[in-house]
C-alpha positions in Angstrom: -25.8 -9.6 -9.6 -25.0 -11.4 -6.4 -28.1 -12.7 -4.5 -26.1 -14.2 -1.6 -22.7 -13.2 -0.5 -20.4 -16.0 0.8 -17.2 -14.0 1.2 -15.7 -10.7 0.2 -12.0 -10.4 1.1 -9.2 -7.9 0.3 -5.5 -8.8 0.4 -2.4 -6.7 0.4 0.7 -7.3 -1.8 2.1 -9.7 0.8 -0.9 -11.9 0.6 -2.2 -10.8 4.1 -5.9 -10.6 4.4 -6.6 -7.0 5.4 -10.4 -7.2 5.3 -13.1 -9.9 5.1 -16.9 -10.0 5.4 -20.0 -12.1 4.7 -22.3 -9.1 5.1 -22.9 -7.2 1.8 -23.8 -4.0 3.8 -20.3 -3.8 5.3 -17.4 -2.4 3.2 -13.7 -2.0 3.7 -12.9 1.2 5.4 -9.3 1.2 4.1 -7.8 0.4 7.5 -5.6 -2.5 8.5 -4.8 -3.3 12.1 -6.5 0.0 13.2 -4.1 2.0 11.0 -4.8 3.6 7.5 -3.7 1.1 4.9 -0.7 2.1 2.8 -1.2 3.3 -0.8 -0.8 0.5 -3.3 -2.4 -2.4 -5.1 -4.8 -4.7 -3.3 -6.5 -7.9 -4.6 -10.1 -8.6 -3.9 -12.0 -11.9 -4.0 -15.8 -12.1 -4.1 -17.6 -15.4 -3.7 -21.4 -15.7 -3.8 -24.5 -17.0 -5.5 -26.1 -15.2 -8.5 -29.2 -15.9 -10.4 -27.1 -18.0 -12.8 -25.4 -20.1 -10.0 -22.1 -19.9 -8.1 -20.1 -16.8 -8.7 -16.4 -16.1 -8.1 -14.8 -12.8 -9.0 -11.4 -11.4 -8.4 -9.5 -8.3 -9.4 -7.4 -5.5 -8.2 -8.0 -2.1 -6.7 -5.5 0.7 -6.3 -5.6 2.7 -3.0 -4.5 6.3 -3.4 -5.0 8.8 -0.7 
């Protein structure tokens, strides 16, 4: 469990950051440059502090509309 969020970012297949936030109450709305993001694979990175110390997670998410 993350107690303090430092960064949550989503990147497209070209390595462009399509979303970033430091607020855990704000999520990605699946838009990029005011247009719906294209279907595909996106990489997410989460950095924060947990009860056990620093936390860094990364993975993929598939966007299908």
